[in-house]
C-alpha positions in Angstrom: 12.4 -22.8 -25.6 14.3 -26.0 -24.4 13.7 -27.5 -21.0 16.3 -29.8 -18.9 16.2 -31.6 -15.9 18.4 -31.6 -12.9 18.3 -34.4 -10.5 20.5 -34.5 -7.4 21.3 -37.1 -4.8 23.8 -35.5 -2.2 26.7 -34.5 -4.3 25.8 -36.7 -7.5 24.3 -33.6 -9.8 22.8 -35.0 -12.9 21.2 -32.9 -15.9 19.3 -34.3 -18.5 17.7 -33.2 -21.7 15.2 -36.3 -22.0 12.6 -37.4 -19.6 12.9 -40.6 -20.3 16.4 -41.0 -19.7 15.8 -39.1 -16.1 13.1 -41.7 -15.5 15.2 -44.7 -16.1 18.0 -43.8 -14.1 16.0 -43.5 -11.5 14.0 -46.4 -11.6 17.8 -48.2 -12.4 18.9 -46.9 -8.4 15.4 -48.0 -7.4 15.6 -51.1 -8.5 19.2 -51.9 -7.6 19.1 -50.0 -4.0 15.8 -49.3 -2.7 14.5 -51.8 0.1 10.9 -52.3 -1.6 9.3 -53.5 2.1 9.8 -50.1 3.5 9.6 -47.6 0.5 6.0 -47.1 -0.8 7.8 -45.6 -4.4 7.8 -48.0 -7.5 8.1 -47.3 -10.9 5.0 -45.5 -11.8 5.4 -43.3 -8.8 9.2 -42.4 -10.2 7.5 -41.7 -13.7 4.6 -39.3 -12.2 7.8 -37.7 -10.3 9.8 -36.9 -13.2 7.1 -36.0 -15.3 5.3 -33.5 -13.0 9.2 -31.8 -12.0 8.6 -27.7 -12.7 10.6 -24.8 -11.9 9.9 -25.6 -8.1 12.3 -28.0 -6.5 10.4 -31.5 -5.8 11.8 -34.5 -3.9 11.7 -38.1 -3.8 12.6 -40.4 -0.9 14.0 -44.0 -1.1 15.2 -46.2 2.1 18.1 -48.2 1.0 19.8 -50.9 2.7 23.4 -49.8 4.0 25.4 -52.1 6.2 22.5 -53.9 7.7 20.7 -50.7 8.3 18.1 -48.5 6.5 19.1 -44.9 5.1 16.8 -42.6 3.6 18.4 -41.3 0.3 16.4 -38.0 -0.8 16.5 -37.1 -4.8 15.8 -33.3 -5.4 14.5 -32.3 -8.9 13.8 -29.3 -10.6 13.8 -28.1 -14.1 15.3 -25.1 -16.1 13.8 -23.8 -19.3 16.4 -22.3 -21.7 
């Protein structure tokens, strides 16, 4: 049985077959945009989020700077077994 990972942010929906690619994409987004001062996550918590995904939706949230304000970005993740 194959497993795919779906991670969505607003209208950006991505489908991954490889956990490592999903982790890498989230970490790149985190490094580029997350405000580390106000966000409780780090690379380890991102890896844990992806590793723990199952057929029930889960979320991870980052605060990002948006035109000198902070905005909340929510990623929703879920796995499907094929």
